[in-house]
MDTraj code that builds the backbone (N, CA, C; nanometers):
import mdtraj as md
import numpy as np

residues = "UNK UNK UNK UNK UNK UNK UNK UNK UNK UNK UNK UNK UNK UNK UNK UNK UNK UNK UNK UNK UNK UNK UNK UNK UNK UNK UNK UNK UNK UNK UNK UNK UNK UNK UNK UNK UNK UNK UNK UNK UNK UNK UNK UNK UNK UNK UNK UNK UNK UNK UNK UNK UNK UNK UNK UNK UNK UNK UNK UNK UNK UNK UNK UNK UNK UNK UNK UNK UNK UNK UNK UNK UNK UNK UNK UNK UNK UNK UNK UNK UNK UNK UNK UNK UNK UNK UNK UNK UNK UNK UNK UNK UNK UNK UNK UNK UNK UNK UNK UNK UNK UNK UNK UNK UNK UNK UNK UNK UNK UNK UNK UNK UNK UNK UNK UNK UNK UNK UNK UNK UNK".split()
xyz = np.array([
    [-1.3525, -0.2603, -0.2276],
    [-1.2444, -0.2249, -0.3199],
    [-1.2900, -0.2523, -0.4625],
    [-1.2705, -0.1549, -0.5495],
    [-1.2968, -0.1733, -0.6916],
    [-1.1653, -0.1695, -0.7658],
    [-1.1504, -0.2611, -0.8611],
    [-1.0252, -0.2739, -0.9344],
    [-1.0502, -0.2521, -1.0827],
    [-0.9572, -0.1833, -1.1453],
    [-0.9673, -0.1550, -1.2882],
    [-0.8337, -0.1866, -1.3528],
    [-0.8321, -0.2917, -1.4331],
    [-0.7093, -0.3315, -1.5019],
    [-0.7026, -0.2664, -1.6391],
    [-0.5826, -0.2348, -1.6815],
    [-0.5628, -0.1739, -1.8126],
    [-0.4223, -0.2034, -1.8618],
    [-0.3976, -0.1686, -1.9884],
    [-0.2632, -0.1805, -2.0432],
    [-0.2420, -0.2960, -2.1388],
    [-0.3426, -0.3779, -2.1570],
    [-0.3289, -0.4896, -2.2488],
    [-0.3186, -0.4433, -2.3935],
    [-0.2867, -0.5378, -2.4805],
    [-0.2771, -0.5045, -2.6207],
    [-0.2227, -0.6196, -2.7020],
    [-0.1963, -0.5906, -2.8281],
    [-0.1406, -0.6890, -2.9210],
    [0.0066, -0.6574, -2.9422],
    [0.0924, -0.7527, -2.9103],
    [0.2359, -0.7342, -2.9262],
    [0.2959, -0.8565, -2.9943],
    [0.4215, -0.8438, -3.0326],
    [0.4920, -0.9560, -3.0929],
    [0.5740, -1.0283, -2.9863],
    [0.6047, -1.1522, -3.0150],
    [0.6886, -1.2297, -2.9241],
    [0.8194, -1.1561, -2.8981],
    [0.8587, -1.1525, -2.7722],
    [0.9802, -1.0827, -2.7333],
    [0.9572, -0.9396, -2.6857],
    [0.8395, -0.8874, -2.7131],
    [0.8073, -0.7508, -2.6712],
    [0.7728, -0.7458, -2.5220],
    [0.7497, -0.6255, -2.4761],
    [0.7134, -0.6022, -2.3364],
    [0.5808, -0.5279, -2.3281],
    [0.5132, -0.5481, -2.2171],
    [0.3901, -0.4756, -2.1849],
    [0.3874, -0.4509, -2.0357],
    [0.3246, -0.3429, -1.9982],
    [0.3051, -0.3144, -1.8561],
    [0.1566, -0.3002, -1.8294],
    [0.1056, -0.3883, -1.7493],
    [-0.0336, -0.3804, -1.7087],
    [-0.0444, -0.3009, -1.5794],
    [-0.1535, -0.2290, -1.5693],
    [-0.1811, -0.1520, -1.4487],
    [-0.3132, -0.1957, -1.3880],
    [-0.3222, -0.1816, -1.2586],
    [-0.4462, -0.2112, -1.1884],
    [-0.4687, -0.0995, -1.0878],
    [-0.5704, -0.0210, -1.1119],
    [-0.6035, 0.0897, -1.0228],
    [-0.7090, 0.0438, -0.9245],
    [-0.6880, 0.0762, -0.7985],
    [-0.7795, 0.0318, -0.6936],
    [-0.8397, 0.1501, -0.6208],
    [-0.9630, 0.1342, -0.5822],
    [-1.0274, 0.2335, -0.4973],
    [-1.0148, 0.1867, -0.3528],
    [-1.0448, 0.2739, -0.2599],
    [-1.0429, 0.2314, -0.1207],
    [-0.9235, 0.2834, -0.0449],
    [-0.9452, 0.3152, 0.0825],
    [-0.8396, 0.3754, 0.1624],
    [-0.7462, 0.2738, 0.2253],
    [-0.7806, 0.1452, 0.2177],
    [-0.6991, 0.0438, 0.2839],
    [-0.6221, -0.0416, 0.1853],
    [-0.5979, 0.0126, 0.0676],
    [-0.5296, -0.0631, -0.0381],
    [-0.3989, -0.1214, 0.0105],
    [-0.3236, -0.0460, 0.0872],
    [-0.1902, -0.0900, 0.1270],
    [-0.1924, -0.2167, 0.2118],
    [-0.3052, -0.2482, 0.2702],
    [-0.3135, -0.3663, 0.3553],
    [-0.3554, -0.4915, 0.2801],
    [-0.3828, -0.4784, 0.1504],
    [-0.4274, -0.5903, 0.0702],
    [-0.3106, -0.6591, -0.0001],
    [-0.3200, -0.7891, -0.0082],
    [-0.2336, -0.8625, -0.1000],
    [-0.2947, -0.8480, -0.2391],
    [-0.2112, -0.8253, -0.3383],
    [-0.2591, -0.8061, -0.4751],
    [-0.2051, -0.9166, -0.5639],
    [-0.2933, -0.9784, -0.6361],
    [-0.2531, -1.0881, -0.7238],
    [-0.2868, -1.0597, -0.8686],
    [-0.2134, -1.1248, -0.9555],
    [-0.2430, -1.1249, -1.0984],
    [-0.2719, -1.2680, -1.1410],
    [-0.3764, -1.2820, -1.2194],
    [-0.4153, -1.4102, -1.2753],
    [-0.4365, -1.3922, -1.4251],
    [-0.4436, -1.5016, -1.4970],
    [-0.4711, -1.4932, -1.6402],
    [-0.5532, -1.6127, -1.6841],
    [-0.6266, -1.5901, -1.7924],
    [-0.7095, -1.6968, -1.8467],
    [-0.6955, -1.6978, -1.9974],
    [-0.6379, -1.8045, -2.0469],
    [-0.6215, -1.8226, -2.1902],
    [-0.7485, -1.8841, -2.2480],
    [-0.7705, -1.8669, -2.3781],
    [-0.8915, -1.9232, -2.4405],
    [-0.9015, -2.0732, -2.4175],
    [-1.0159, -2.1170, -2.3690],
    [-1.0383, -2.2586, -2.3483],
    [-0.9711, -2.3178, -2.2269],
    [-0.9086, -2.2335, -2.1461],
    [-0.8374, -2.2834, -2.0280],
    [-0.8926, -2.2189, -1.9019],
    [-0.8596, -2.2809, -1.7899],
    [-0.9009, -2.2247, -1.6624],
    [-0.8117, -2.1049, -1.6268],
    [-0.8665, -2.0204, -1.5438],
    [-0.7880, -1.9072, -1.4947],
    [-0.6747, -1.9603, -1.4072],
    [-0.5567, -1.9012, -1.4260],
    [-0.4405, -1.9477, -1.3513],
    [-0.3681, -1.8327, -1.2836],
    [-0.2997, -1.8676, -1.1785],
    [-0.2223, -1.7714, -1.1002],
    [-0.0978, -1.7293, -1.1766],
    [-0.0657, -1.6005, -1.1701],
    [0.0560, -1.5484, -1.2307],
    [0.1556, -1.5050, -1.1224],
    [0.1099, -1.4256, -1.0283],
    [0.1980, -1.3792, -0.9224],
    [0.1233, -1.2908, -0.8246],
    [0.1885, -1.2620, -0.7142],
    [0.1288, -1.1707, -0.6170],
    [0.2349, -1.0868, -0.5485],
    [0.1903, -0.9790, -0.4893],
    [0.2720, -0.8982, -0.3997],
    [0.1899, -0.8761, -0.2745],
    [0.2475, -0.9053, -0.1598],
    [0.1686, -0.8870, -0.0389],
    [0.1922, -0.7467, 0.0179],
    [0.1342, -0.7200, 0.1347],
    [0.1376, -0.5842, 0.1865],
    [0.2762, -0.5422, 0.2316],
    [0.3647, -0.6412, 0.2536],
    [0.5026, -0.6077, 0.2917],
    [0.5911, -0.5859, 0.1703],
    [0.5382, -0.6184, 0.0524],
    [0.6191, -0.6076, -0.0685],
    [0.6765, -0.7395, -0.1150],
    [0.6531, -0.8445, -0.0390],
    [0.7024, -0.9763, -0.0798],
    [0.6297, -1.0199, -0.2064],
    [0.7053, -1.0777, -0.2990],
    [0.6494, -1.1172, -0.4279],
    [0.6726, -1.2652, -0.4548],
    [0.5800, -1.3220, -0.5279],
    [0.5901, -1.4624, -0.5648],
    [0.5299, -1.4799, -0.7026],
    [0.5949, -1.5670, -0.7838],
    [0.5514, -1.5848, -0.9212],
    [0.5381, -1.7329, -0.9545],
    [0.4526, -1.7606, -1.0489],
    [0.4464, -1.8947, -1.1040],
    [0.5740, -1.9176, -1.1848],
    [0.6188, -2.0415, -1.1915],
    [0.7475, -2.0708, -1.2551],
    [0.7534, -2.0237, -1.4001],
    [0.6430, -2.0304, -1.4714],
    [0.6442, -1.9995, -1.6142],
    [0.6727, -1.8533, -1.6449],
    [0.6610, -1.7659, -1.5459],
    [0.6863, -1.6233, -1.5705],
    [0.8048, -1.5699, -1.4915],
    [0.8632, -1.6510, -1.4064],
    [0.9779, -1.6057, -1.3266],
    [1.0900, -1.5586, -1.4176],
    [1.1463, -1.4434, -1.3829],
    [1.2542, -1.3858, -1.4618],
    [1.2061, -1.3015, -1.5780],
    [1.0772, -1.3093, -1.6109],
    [1.0217, -1.2305, -1.7214],
    [0.9197, -1.1277, -1.6734],
    [0.8433, -1.1634, -1.5730],
    [0.7369, -1.0758, -1.5221],
    [0.7781, -1.0200, -1.3862],
    [0.7396, -0.8961, -1.3617],
    [0.7666, -0.8332, -1.2333],
    [0.6425, -0.7586, -1.1856],
    [0.6038, -0.7869, -1.0626],
    [0.4911, -0.7166, -1.0016],
    [0.5465, -0.6072, -0.9109],
    [0.4820, -0.4928, -0.9156],
    [0.5166, -0.3851, -0.8241],
    [0.3884, -0.3177, -0.7785],
    [0.3991, -0.2464, -0.6702],
    [0.2820, -0.1741, -0.6207],
    [0.3241, -0.0357, -0.5750],
    [0.2327, 0.0572, -0.5904],
    [0.2521, 0.1942, -0.5456],
    [0.1338, 0.2280, -0.4567],
    [0.1534, 0.2152, -0.3272],
    [0.0424, 0.2360, -0.2349],
    [-0.0067, 0.3805, -0.2343],
    [0.0813, 0.4740, -0.2656],
    [0.0410, 0.6145, -0.2704],
    [-0.0569, 0.6393, -0.3842],
    [-0.0456, 0.5584, -0.4888],
    [-0.1341, 0.5730, -0.6047],
    [-0.2439, 0.4679, -0.6079],
    [-0.2475, 0.3825, -0.5056],
    [-0.3458, 0.2730, -0.5049],
    [-0.3382, 0.1921, -0.6341],
    [-0.2186, 0.1513, -0.6691],
    [-0.2005, 0.0823, -0.7962],
    [-0.1025, -0.0330, -0.7828],
    [-0.1239, -0.1312, -0.8645],
    [-0.0311, -0.2431, -0.8760],
    [-0.0047, -0.2638, -1.0246],
    [0.1156, -0.3083, -1.0553],
    [0.1578, -0.3193, -1.1936],
    [0.2121, -0.4588, -1.2214],
    [0.2013, -0.4979, -1.3467],
    [0.2619, -0.6220, -1.3922],
    [0.3449, -0.5897, -1.5155],
    [0.4756, -0.5851, -1.4965],
    [0.5681, -0.5628, -1.6074],
    [0.5986, -0.6967, -1.6703],
    [0.5688, -0.7095, -1.7968],
    [0.5872, -0.8360, -1.8677],
    [0.6896, -0.8166, -1.9780],
    [0.8005, -0.8861, -1.9667],
    [0.9068, -0.8791, -2.0657],
    [0.9209, -1.0134, -2.1364],
    [0.9880, -1.0095, -2.2500],
    [1.0129, -1.1326, -2.3264],
    [0.8852, -1.2145, -2.3431],
    [0.7820, -1.1477, -2.3865],
    [0.6522, -1.2137, -2.3979],
    [0.6553, -1.3255, -2.5017],
    [0.5775, -1.4280, -2.4724],
    [0.5679, -1.5440, -2.5587],
    [0.4229, -1.5631, -2.6028],
    [0.4013, -1.6296, -2.7142],
    [0.2620, -1.6539, -2.7562],
    [0.1794, -1.7232, -2.6484],
    [0.2409, -1.8067, -2.5687],
    [0.1670, -1.8765, -2.4636],
    [0.1281, -1.7855, -2.3471],
    [0.1740, -1.6614, -2.3490],
    [0.1297, -1.5638, -2.2496],
    [-0.0030, -1.4986, -2.2893],
    [-0.0499, -1.5283, -2.4090],
    [-0.1765, -1.4725, -2.4546],
    [-0.2898, -1.5147, -2.3627],
    [-0.3607, -1.4166, -2.3093],
    [-0.4676, -1.4435, -2.2133],
    [-0.5337, -1.3122, -2.1741],
    [-0.6443, -1.3246, -2.1070],
    [-0.7019, -1.2099, -2.0370],
    [-0.6386, -1.2076, -1.8983],
    [-0.5843, -1.0942, -1.8617],
    [-0.5157, -1.0795, -1.7339],
    [-0.6058, -1.0054, -1.6352],
    [-0.6121, -1.0600, -1.5145],
    [-0.6956, -1.0054, -1.4090],
    [-0.6118, -0.9690, -1.2871],
    [-0.6450, -0.8569, -1.2268],
    [-0.5877, -0.8276, -1.0966],
    [-0.6929, -0.8577, -0.9904],
    [-0.6456, -0.8885, -0.8722],
    [-0.7355, -0.9265, -0.7644],
    [-0.6766, -0.8818, -0.6315],
    [-0.7639, -0.8593, -0.5353],
    [-0.7223, -0.8125, -0.4038],
    [-0.7702, -0.9094, -0.2966],
    [-0.6833, -0.9305, -0.1982],
    [-0.7119, -1.0251, -0.0909],
    [-0.6794, -0.9595, 0.0423],
    [-0.7730, -0.9636, 0.1343],
    [-0.7530, -0.8968, 0.2635],
    [-0.6604, -0.9741, 0.3566],
    [-0.6394, -1.0991, 0.3274],
    [-0.5558, -1.1799, 0.4145],
    [-0.4153, -1.1949, 0.3596],
    [-0.3542, -1.3034, 0.3967],
    [-0.2191, -1.3310, 0.3493],
    [-0.2212, -1.3565, 0.1992],
    [-0.1106, -1.3245, 0.1352],
    [-0.1033, -1.3457, -0.0091],
    [-0.1211, -1.4925, -0.0427],
    [-0.1826, -1.5167, -0.1558],
    [-0.2199, -1.6538, -0.1917],
    [-0.2131, -1.6724, -0.3421],
    [-0.1917, -1.7963, -0.3833],
    [-0.1953, -1.8283, -0.5253],
    [-0.3289, -1.8937, -0.5631],
    [-0.4253, -1.8904, -0.4739],
    [-0.5546, -1.9541, -0.4997],
    [-0.6605, -1.8497, -0.5292],
    [-0.7287, -1.8679, -0.6405],
    [-0.8300, -1.7716, -0.6819],
    [-0.9360, -1.7512, -0.5750],
    [-0.9745, -1.8588, -0.5113],
    [-1.0831, -1.8525, -0.4152],
    [-1.0536, -1.7685, -0.2927],
    [-0.9257, -1.7373, -0.2711],
    [-0.8887, -1.6565, -0.1547],
    [-0.9059, -1.5072, -0.1798],
    [-0.9238, -1.4696, -0.3060],
    [-0.9288, -1.3274, -0.3393],
    [-1.0708, -1.2746, -0.3289],
    [-1.0810, -1.1566, -0.2719],
    [-1.2107, -1.0977, -0.2409],
    [-1.2648, -1.0074, -0.3516],
    [-1.1760, -0.9449, -0.4243],
    [-1.2165, -0.8472, -0.5257],
    [-1.1389, -0.8736, -0.6543],
    [-1.2079, -0.8522, -0.7676],
    [-1.1491, -0.8773, -0.8988],
    [-1.1726, -0.7605, -0.9912],
    [-1.0717, -0.7341, -1.0746],
    [-1.0890, -0.6392, -1.1823],
    [-1.1555, -0.7072, -1.3006],
    [-1.1811, -0.6298, -1.4042],
    [-1.2570, -0.6804, -1.5181],
    [-1.1720, -0.7536, -1.6205],
    [-1.0424, -0.7454, -1.6095],
    [-0.9555, -0.8143, -1.7043],
    [-0.9134, -0.7267, -1.8206],
    [-0.7939, -0.7521, -1.8704],
    [-0.7426, -0.6821, -1.9871],
    [-0.6754, -0.7847, -2.0776],
    [-0.7020, -0.7750, -2.2069],
    [-0.6556, -0.8761, -2.3028],
    [-0.5108, -0.8501, -2.3433],
    [-0.4317, -0.9548, -2.3351],
    [-0.2949, -0.9520, -2.3859],
    [-0.2843, -1.0582, -2.4946],
    [-0.2427, -1.0160, -2.6124],
    [-0.2258, -1.1083, -2.7240],
    [-0.0834, -1.0964, -2.7754],
    [-0.0147, -1.2098, -2.7791],
    [0.1236, -1.2121, -2.8235],
    [0.1310, -1.2937, -2.9516],
    [0.1706, -1.2301, -3.0589],
    [0.1812, -1.2992, -3.1868],
    [0.3222, -1.3535, -3.2062],
    [0.3304, -1.4619, -3.2782],
    [0.4616, -1.5254, -3.3011],
    [0.5292, -1.4707, -3.4244],
])
top = md.Topology()
chain = top.add_chain()
for i, resn in enumerate(residues, 1):
    res = top.add_residue(resn, chain, resSeq=i)
    for name in ("N", "CA", "C"):
        top.add_atom(name, md.element.get_by_symbol(name[0]), res)
traj = md.Trajectory(xyz[None], top)
């Protein structure tokens, strides 16, 4: 599976952005898809995931603001980010996992290249 993340940019606090992750491969629908982010000088952290059944889980800091969705017909997963805050500034990565959905980076088998999100105050 190859993943290509896009949609990042520079926005102001309170704005919204929608990130996309396009995946190759015929078995996309069977993968759990996760979003992670890495802020400057910090470790990469879990943001949320959607598993193959559509179940979603988010880190507390983005609950109520971020929404993950997937379109298996398009081999794509999305991260809708609303009410963005400066602390959301990071490079955002999508990742695919053949097993059960997980919040651990090490469980993911495939990674996209990342897309930069910068939120100004």
